[in-house]
C-alpha positions as CSV (number, residue, x, y, z in Angstrom):
1,M,-13.7,-9.5,-6.1
2,R,-15.4,-10.0,-9.7
3,P,-13.5,-11.3,-12.7
4,D,-13.1,-8.5,-14.4
5,N,-12.2,-6.5,-11.8
6,S,-14.3,-3.5,-12.4
7,S,-16.4,-3.4,-9.6
8,V,-12.6,-2.7,-7.2
9,L,-12.0,0.6,-6.0
10,I,-9.1,1.4,-4.0
11,R,-10.8,4.0,-1.5
12,H,-10.0,5.8,1.6
13,S,-11.0,7.5,4.9
14,D,-9.7,10.2,6.9
15,T,-6.8,7.7,8.0
16,C,-6.1,6.0,4.5
17,L,-3.5,6.8,2.1
18,R,-4.7,10.1,1.0
19,G,-2.0,12.7,1.2
20,S,0.4,9.0,0.5
21,Q,3.2,9.5,-2.6
22,F,3.8,6.4,-4.3
23,L,7.1,4.6,-6.4
24,V,7.7,5.0,-9.8
25,L,9.0,2.0,-11.1
26,L,10.9,1.2,-14.1
27,D,8.9,-0.2,-16.5
28,Q,8.6,-3.7,-16.7
29,D,11.6,-4.4,-14.4
30,V,9.5,-3.1,-11.3
31,F,12.6,-1.6,-9.7
32,P,12.3,1.9,-7.7
33,T,13.6,4.9,-9.5
34,G,14.5,6.7,-6.4
35,E,11.4,9.3,-7.5
36,L,8.5,9.9,-5.3
37,I,4.9,11.3,-7.4
38,P,1.6,12.4,-5.2
39,A,-0.8,9.7,-5.1
40,G,-3.4,11.8,-5.9
41,D,-6.8,10.0,-6.7
42,F,-5.2,7.2,-7.5
43,F,-7.3,5.9,-4.7
44,D,-10.9,7.3,-5.8
45,K,-11.0,5.2,-9.2
46,P,-12.0,1.8,-9.9
47,L,-8.8,-0.6,-11.0
48,G,-10.6,-1.2,-14.4
49,G,-7.9,-3.0,-16.4
50,R,-4.9,-1.0,-14.6
51,F,-2.0,-2.8,-13.2
52,V,-0.6,-1.8,-10.1
53,D,2.4,-2.7,-8.3
54,D,2.8,-0.1,-6.2
55,C,4.0,1.0,-2.9
56,F,3.1,3.0,-1.0
57,V,4.9,5.8,1.2
58,D,4.3,9.0,3.9
59,L,0.9,7.0,4.9
60,Q,-0.8,9.6,6.5
61,R,-1.6,8.6,10.6
62,G,-4.3,8.7,12.1
63,A,-5.2,10.1,15.9
64,D,-4.4,6.4,16.9
65,G,-1.5,6.2,14.8
66,S,-2.7,3.4,12.9
67,A,-2.4,4.2,8.7
68,T,-5.4,2.1,7.0
69,A,-6.0,1.0,3.2
70,E,-9.4,-0.3,1.9
71,V,-10.6,-2.4,-0.8
72,I,-14.0,-2.6,-1.8
73,D,-16.5,-4.2,-3.8
74,P,-19.4,-2.3,-4.4
75,A,-21.0,-5.6,-6.4
76,A,-20.7,-7.8,-3.3
77,K,-21.0,-4.7,-0.7
78,Y,-18.5,-5.3,1.6
79,G,-14.5,-3.6,1.8
80,L,-11.7,-5.0,3.4
81,R,-9.6,-2.4,5.5
82,V,-6.2,-2.9,6.9
83,K,-5.3,-1.2,9.8
84,A,-1.5,-1.1,9.5
85,L,-1.2,0.0,13.7
86,S,2.4,-0.1,14.3
87,P,4.2,2.9,13.6
88,E,7.4,0.7,12.4
89,I,5.2,0.1,9.0
90,T,6.0,2.3,6.4
91,A,4.6,1.0,3.6
92,F,1.9,-0.5,1.3
93,Q,3.0,-2.5,-1.1
94,M,-0.5,-3.2,-4.1
95,Y,-0.1,-5.4,-6.5
96,A,-3.4,-5.6,-8.9
97,P,-3.1,-7.8,-11.9
98,P,-5.7,-6.8,-14.3
99,D,-5.9,-10.3,-15.8
100,K,-6.4,-11.5,-11.8
101,P,-10.0,-11.2,-10.0
102,F,-7.3,-10.2,-7.0
103,V,-5.8,-7.2,-5.4
104,A,-2.6,-7.3,-2.5
105,I,-2.2,-5.2,-0.2
106,E,0.8,-5.7,1.8
107,T,1.9,-4.0,4.8
108,Q,5.9,-3.3,5.1
109,F,8.8,-1.6,7.0
110,N,10.8,-1.0,3.8
111,W,10.3,0.9,0.5
112,A,10.3,-1.1,-2.4
113,D,14.1,-2.1,-2.4
114,P,15.7,-0.4,0.3
115,Y,19.0,-1.1,0.0
116,S,19.0,0.3,-4.2
117,P,21.4,3.4,-5.0
118,V,18.2,5.8,-6.1
119,W,17.7,6.1,-2.2
120,K,20.2,8.3,-2.2
121,G,20.9,7.3,2.1
122,R,17.2,8.5,2.1
123,D,15.6,6.1,5.2
124,T,13.4,3.1,3.5
125,G,12.0,1.7,7.1
126,M,14.4,-0.4,6.4
127,K,15.0,-2.8,10.1
128,V,18.4,-3.7,11.0
129,L,18.4,-6.0,13.9
130,K,21.6,-6.7,16.0
131,P,22.1,-10.8,16.4
132,G,19.8,-11.8,19.1
133,E,17.5,-9.1,18.4
134,S,14.0,-8.8,17.2
135,V,11.1,-6.5,15.8
136,T,7.3,-7.6,15.9
137,Y,4.7,-5.2,13.9
138,S,1.4,-5.3,14.5
139,V,-1.9,-5.3,11.3
140,R,-6.0,-5.9,12.3
141,L,-7.8,-7.3,8.9
142,E,-12.0,-6.0,9.5
143,I,-14.3,-6.7,6.9
144,F,-16.9,-4.2,6.2
145,Q,-20.2,-2.8,4.8
146,P,-19.6,0.1,3.0
């Protein structure tokens, strides 16, 4: 990715985050308000100088059940596809500081601050395990040419 982030795009394909929603965060505290806002065309614009620290939920799934996020660097002519293969993954957390040359995409079971009272009992994807239980999820990373 370029140091100025000018060429970094977040783009969706048929199985990506299109139709997902993102959490509105409270100022610099980065805590969710409990309100979900449609992502709209968020993924079709260069990041430019935007600061991104958002949790994307309501993931659209492909025929194979996976949800996909892509980061594309047109100048380098490559992209990274993050495929959340497990249905337990309910969110993508994206972090892109405007003064750094990177974008981080994390697959997550849970939404941001899943125990917060702002969710008013809503299922936020948090997995509660009993003693001795475990949970596993699968993610595939793919390098591609856009």
